[in-house]
C-alpha positions in Angstrom: -32.6 -7.5 10.6 -35.0 -10.2 9.5 -33.0 -11.6 6.6 -29.2 -11.7 6.1 -27.7 -9.3 3.6 -26.2 -11.4 0.8 -22.8 -10.1 -0.2 -20.2 -11.0 -2.9 -16.8 -9.7 -1.8 -14.1 -8.6 -4.3 -10.6 -8.4 -2.9 -7.1 -9.8 -2.9 -4.4 -8.7 -0.4 -4.1 -8.9 3.4 -5.6 -5.4 3.6 -8.8 -6.7 2.0 -8.9 -9.9 4.0 -9.4 -7.8 7.2 -12.7 -6.4 5.8 -13.8 -9.8 4.5 -13.3 -11.3 8.0 -15.3 -8.4 9.6 -18.3 -9.1 7.3 -18.1 -12.9 8.0 -18.1 -12.2 11.7 -21.2 -10.1 11.5 -24.4 -12.2 11.8 -26.4 -9.8 9.7 -24.3 -10.7 6.6 -24.1 -13.8 4.4 -21.0 -13.7 2.2 -22.1 -16.0 -0.6 -19.1 -15.6 -2.8 -15.6 -14.2 -3.0 -13.9 -12.9 -6.1 -10.1 -12.7 -6.0 -7.1 -12.5 -8.3 -5.8 -15.8 -9.8 -3.2 -17.7 -7.9 0.4 -16.7 -8.8 3.8 -18.1 -8.2 5.9 -16.3 -5.6 9.4 -16.6 -4.0 12.5 -18.2 -5.2 10.9 -21.6 -5.7 7.9 -20.0 -7.5 5.4 -21.8 -5.4 1.7 -21.1 -6.1 0.4 -18.9 -3.3 -3.3 -18.2 -2.5 -4.2 -14.6 -1.9 -5.0 -13.7 1.7 -8.6 -13.2 0.7 -8.8 -16.7 -0.8 -7.3 -18.2 2.3 -10.0 -16.7 4.4 -12.7 -17.8 2.0 -11.5 -21.4 1.9 -11.3 -21.5 5.7 -14.9 -20.4 5.9 -16.0 -22.6 3.0 -17.1 -19.7 0.8 -17.3 -20.1 -2.9 -14.3 -18.6 -4.7 -14.1 -17.1 -8.2 -10.7 -16.4 -9.8 -11.2 -15.4 -13.5 -8.2 -14.3 -15.5 -10.3 -11.4 -16.7 -13.8 -10.0 -16.2 -14.5 -8.1 -19.4 -17.1 -9.9 -21.5 -16.9 -12.9 -19.2 -20.5 -14.2 -19.6 -19.9 -17.3 -17.5 -18.9 -15.2 -14.5 -21.8 -12.9 -15.0 -24.2 -15.8 -14.9 -22.6 -17.3 -11.9 -22.7 -14.1 -9.9 -26.3 -13.4 -11.0 -27.3 -16.9 -9.8 -26.1 -16.0 -6.3 -28.7 -13.3 -6.1 -26.5 -10.9 -4.2 -27.9 -7.8 -2.4 -24.6 -6.0 -2.6 -21.0 -6.3 -3.9 -18.3 -5.1 -1.6 -14.9 -4.2 -3.3 -11.7 -3.8 -1.4 -8.4 -3.7 -3.2 -9.5 -6.3 -5.8 -6.7 -5.4 -8.2 -8.6 -5.1 -11.6 -11.2 -2.9 -13.1 -14.7 -4.4 -12.7 -16.9 -3.9 -15.7 -20.1 -2.0 -15.2 -22.2 -5.0 -16.4 -21.0 -6.8 -13.3 -21.2 -3.9 -10.9 -24.9 -3.5 -11.9 -25.8 -7.1 -10.9 -26.7 -6.6 -7.2 -30.0 -5.2 -6.2 -28.5 -2.5 -4.0 -25.4 -1.7 -6.1 -21.7 -2.0 -5.3 -19.7 -0.4 -2.4 -15.9 0.3 -2.4 -13.5 0.8 0.5 -10.8 3.2 -0.5 -7.8 4.0 1.8 -7.8 7.8 1.4 -10.0 10.8 2.2 -11.6 11.1 -1.1 -11.6 13.1 -3.4 -7.9 13.2 -2.5 -5.7 10.4 -3.8 -8.0 8.6 -6.2 -6.2 5.7 -7.9 -3.9 2.7 -7.2 -1.5 3.9 -4.5 -3.3 6.1 -2.0 -1.5 5.0 1.1 2.0 5.2 -0.4 1.2 8.5 -2.1 0.0 10.0 1.2 3.3 8.9 2.9 5.4 10.2 0.0 3.7 13.6 0.3 4.3 13.8 4.1 0.5 14.1 4.8 -0.5 14.8 8.4 -3.6 12.7 8.1 -5.2 10.1 5.9 -8.1 7.7 6.4 -10.6 5.6 4.6 -13.6 6.3 2.5 -16.6 3.9 2.0 -18.4 4.9 -1.2 -20.8 3.8 -3.8 -19.1 2.7 -7.1 -20.0 4.5 -10.3 -18.6 4.4 -13.8 -15.5 6.4 -13.0 -12.5 5.5 -10.8 -13.0 6.4 -7.1 -15.6 8.9 -8.2 -18.9 7.7 -6.6 -20.9 9.3 -3.7 -19.5 9.0 -0.2 -21.3 7.0 2.5 -18.8 7.6 5.3 -15.2 8.6 6.0 -12.8 8.1 9.0 -9.7 10.2 9.5 -6.4 8.8 10.8 -3.7 11.1 12.2 -0.2 10.4 10.9 3.0 10.9 13.0 5.5 10.7 10.1 6.9 7.4 11.4 4.5 5.1 9.6 5.7 2.7 7.0 3.6 1.6 4.1 3.0 -1.9 5.6 2.3 -0.5 9.0 -0.2 2.0 7.8 -2.1 -0.6 5.7 -2.5 -2.6 8.8 -3.4 0.3 11.0 -6.1 1.5 8.5 -7.6 -2.0 8.2 -7.5 -2.7 11.9 -9.2 0.6 12.8 -11.9 0.7 10.1 -12.8 -2.9 9.2 -15.8 -2.9 11.5 -16.9 0.4 10.1 -17.7 -1.4 6.8 -20.5 -3.5 8.2 -22.1 -0.6 10.1 -22.0 1.6 7.0 -23.6 -1.1 4.8 -26.4 -1.6 7.2 -27.0 2.1 7.7 -27.0 2.7 3.9 -29.4 -0.2 3.2 -31.8 1.0 5.9 -31.8 4.6 4.7 -29.9 6.1 7.6 -27.1 7.3 5.3 -27.7 9.5 2.4 -24.8 9.3 -0.2 -22.9 12.6 -0.6 -21.5 13.7 -3.9 -17.7 14.2 -3.9 -16.3 17.7 -4.7 -14.7 16.6 -7.9 -12.9 20.0 -8.3 -10.7 18.9 -5.4 -9.8 15.5 -6.8 -6.1 14.4 -6.9 -4.9 11.2 -8.5 -2.1 8.7 -7.8 -0.4 6.2 -10.0 0.8 2.7 -9.6 4.1 2.5 -7.8 6.9 0.7 -9.6 10.5 -0.2 -8.9 11.8 2.6 -11.2 10.7 5.1 -8.7 12.6 3.5 -5.8 16.2 4.9 -6.4 17.1 7.7 -4.0 18.1 11.1 -5.3 20.4 12.4 -2.6 19.9 16.0 -3.8 16.4 15.8 -2.3 16.0 16.9 1.2 16.4 14.5 4.1 12.7 14.8 4.9 11.7 13.9 1.3 14.1 10.9 1.3 12.8 9.7 4.7 9.2 9.9 3.4 10.3 7.8 0.4 12.0 5.1 2.5 8.9 4.8 4.7 6.4 4.9 1.8 8.3 2.2 -0.2 8.8 -0.2 2.7 8.7 -3.1 2.3 8.0 -2.8 -1.4 9.5 -1.9 -3.7 12.2 -0.8 -1.2 14.4 2.2 -1.7 17.9 1.8 -2.9 21.1 3.7 -3.9 24.3 2.8 -5.8 27.7 2.7 -4.1 30.2 4.4 -6.4 29.0 2.8 -9.7 31.6 4.9 -11.6 33.5 7.4 -9.5 35.3 4.9 -7.2 35.8 1.8 -9.3 39.0 0.9 -7.4 37.4 1.2 -3.9 36.9 -2.5 -3.2 34.6 -5.4 -3.9 31.4 -3.5 -3.2 32.0 -0.9 -5.9 29.1 -0.5 -8.2 26.6 -2.5 -6.1 23.1 -1.6 -5.1 22.3 -0.9 -1.4 18.8 -1.0 0.0 18.0 1.3 3.0 15.4 0.4 5.6 13.4 2.3 8.2 13.8 3.7 10.8 16.0 6.6 9.7 16.6 9.9 11.6 17.0 13.4 10.2 19.9 15.5 11.6 21.4 18.9 10.9 25.0 17.9 10.7 27.8 19.9 12.1 30.6 18.8 9.8 33.7 20.5 8.7 34.6 21.0 5.0 32.4 20.7 2.0 30.5 17.4 1.5 28.4 16.4 -1.4 24.8 15.0 -1.4 25.1 11.3 -1.1 28.4 11.4 0.9 28.6 8.9 3.7 30.1 10.0 7.0 30.1 9.2 10.7 28.0 11.2 13.1 29.4 10.1 16.4 29.1 6.3 16.0 26.2 6.5 13.6 26.3 6.1 9.8 24.9 9.2 8.2 24.5 10.4 4.6 24.4 14.0 3.4 21.2 15.0 1.6 20.3 18.2 -0.4 19.1 19.6 2.9 20.2 18.1 6.3 21.4 14.4 6.6 20.0 11.0 7.4 21.2 8.6 10.1 20.9 5.1 8.7 20.3 2.1 11.0 19.8 -0.8 8.7 20.9 -1.5 5.1 21.6 -4.4 2.7 24.1 -4.6 0.0 23.2 -6.8 -2.9 24.1 -10.4 -2.4 24.2 -10.1 1.4 21.7 -10.2 4.2 20.2 -7.1 5.8 22.5 -5.8 8.6 22.9 -3.1 11.2 24.8 0.0 10.0 27.5 -0.5 12.6 28.2 -4.0 11.3 28.1 -2.8 7.7 30.7 0.0 8.4 33.0 -2.5 10.1 32.8 -4.8 7.2 33.2 -2.1 4.5 35.6 0.4 5.9 36.0 2.2 2.6 32.3 3.1 2.6 32.8 6.2 4.7 33.7 9.1 2.4 32.0 7.5 -0.6 29.4 9.4 -2.6 26.3 7.3 -3.2 24.3 7.7 -6.4 
């Protein structure tokens, strides 16, 4: 290409940083600006942390924009216009971008969305695919229009799922395997090799923002459903259960405390005598297991509030009254 393609990149988390880095590494692109979310305090000490995208931009000496909001922000509009971008690329920016801004580049705006659109439009496509037990997911690179994840598709790539992927692992896998696809797609689109394809909007499904209120386990669900939840919510918000909050008040110091469960977990069809309730903890051989609405789960790692994460074997030794308890 005779002239470099001037890009302003919108993104915030580690997932987006992989795509930004791929564009920076490509000699056909000139990333002239980066838009990312404002710095926020994090951790116990509430230290100000730069987003992964900002860290990459600073390292590469790229101009960074961090407005508190974009709507009616005339200053930002002027600053972006002055960069004379050919294209905006948006990857997990974290806020709605007004149409006035999306219309600034000569060649429009492109979005990377981690699902096979039109399935899983919205804020949590990776977690939603894991929660649903999908056999495949992928990434869609698309033009942005006025509606959420609605624009014409430029390209897609499928990724097969084994059922053992956690949320953080799958984010990394998708970014690692598709980051270079972004640059190729942009060049093919701008050169006319790709013709945008309208989505079949009749097949659209939508996913919502995941929050902590969804993270409590319902032990009446099947072991498969609970496993999917544990993996989809790892590491955030993290699935949890309550150890005898009411029924066993006299059972020891841990009564009424929250317990977080971590992957990996295993599904078993337990051969146990007597009648056990969903949520009841028992030993399957030497392994800690919990009855579900259908089948049971072997738990390998867990954390009781106020303590560090520990192996299940260590936990059972320290809390002998846990076996036989019914979790809620």
